[in-house]
N, C-alpha and C positions, 0 to 999 in steps of 0.2 A: 503493498499500499504506500502511495505518496504522500508525504507530508509536508512538503512544500505546495501551499496554496498560490504562490505566484508562479508556477510553471503555467506557462500559454500552451495552447494546443500544438504548435508546430514543435515545442520540445518532447511533448509527451507522444508524438508521432515520430519522431527521430528516436524516442529512448527505444523504440521495438516493442513496448510493454504491452502486455494483452490483459486489458482493464476497461470497465464500463465508466464512461464519466457523464457527469451532468453538467450543462453548461449555459450559461445565459445567454440570451440573443446579442447582447452587446459582445460577448467573446465569440459570438459565432461570425458576427457582422466583423470583428477585427480580424479573424482568421480569413475569412471570404477577401476582405479587402488586401490582407497581404498576399495572398495567391493572383489576385488580379494586378496587382503592383508587379509582381515578379514575373507574371505573363507577358505584361505590356513592356517590360524591360529588357525582355529577350527579343532582338530583333535578328532576323535571319539574314547573314551577309550574303548567302548566295543570291538573294533575291534583288536586282537592281530596282532603283527606282523608277517607276513607270509615270509619263507625261502624258497629258491629254490636251487637246487643240481648245481654242476658248468654244467654239461651237459643241464640241464634246462635253466641255464643263459645264457649259450653261444647261446643256440638256440633261446631265447628271444630277445638276443642284435643282434644276424645274426653275431657273430664271432665265433673263434673257442676255445677250452679251453686253448690253448697254449696263445692265446691274453688275456686270464682272468688270465693268471700266471704272462704276463709281466705287467699288469695291476696290480696286486698285489705288484710287486715288484718296481713299480712307484708311488703307492700309490693313484691312480687313481679311482680304485674299489677294495675295501680290502675285503675279507670273512671273517665270524665269523667262529671259529673253535669248535666243538663239538667232543671231543674226538679225532682221529686221523681224523675226516671228516670235510671239509669245505662247508658250505653253504652261499650263498648270501641274503641279506636283499632284499625283494622285493621293500621296499621304495627307497633304495639306485638304484636299476635297474630303478625304475620308473623315477627317478631324472636323470639319465644318457640318459634316452630315450627322456626327455623333452629338454635337451639340458643345 
């Protein structure tokens, strides 16, 4: 039996102990948040960044290209310029879609 009441769920899992536990909703939320943060911090290096044209970006976001222009001026969503053409990072677009 564990006497340490300050042990968190991650420590308990790491210990490999075969125990039944009772947790509070706050403990469960803390554990879920730590898992989400860990998953988001892992970025696959094999997958290169994808870029979309303004038309593709506008369609994906459900806005017009005029809105993309205004967002660029207000620094809300800025394109990457390649020569005279603009492209939007798919990762930036997905962040905007997630909120």
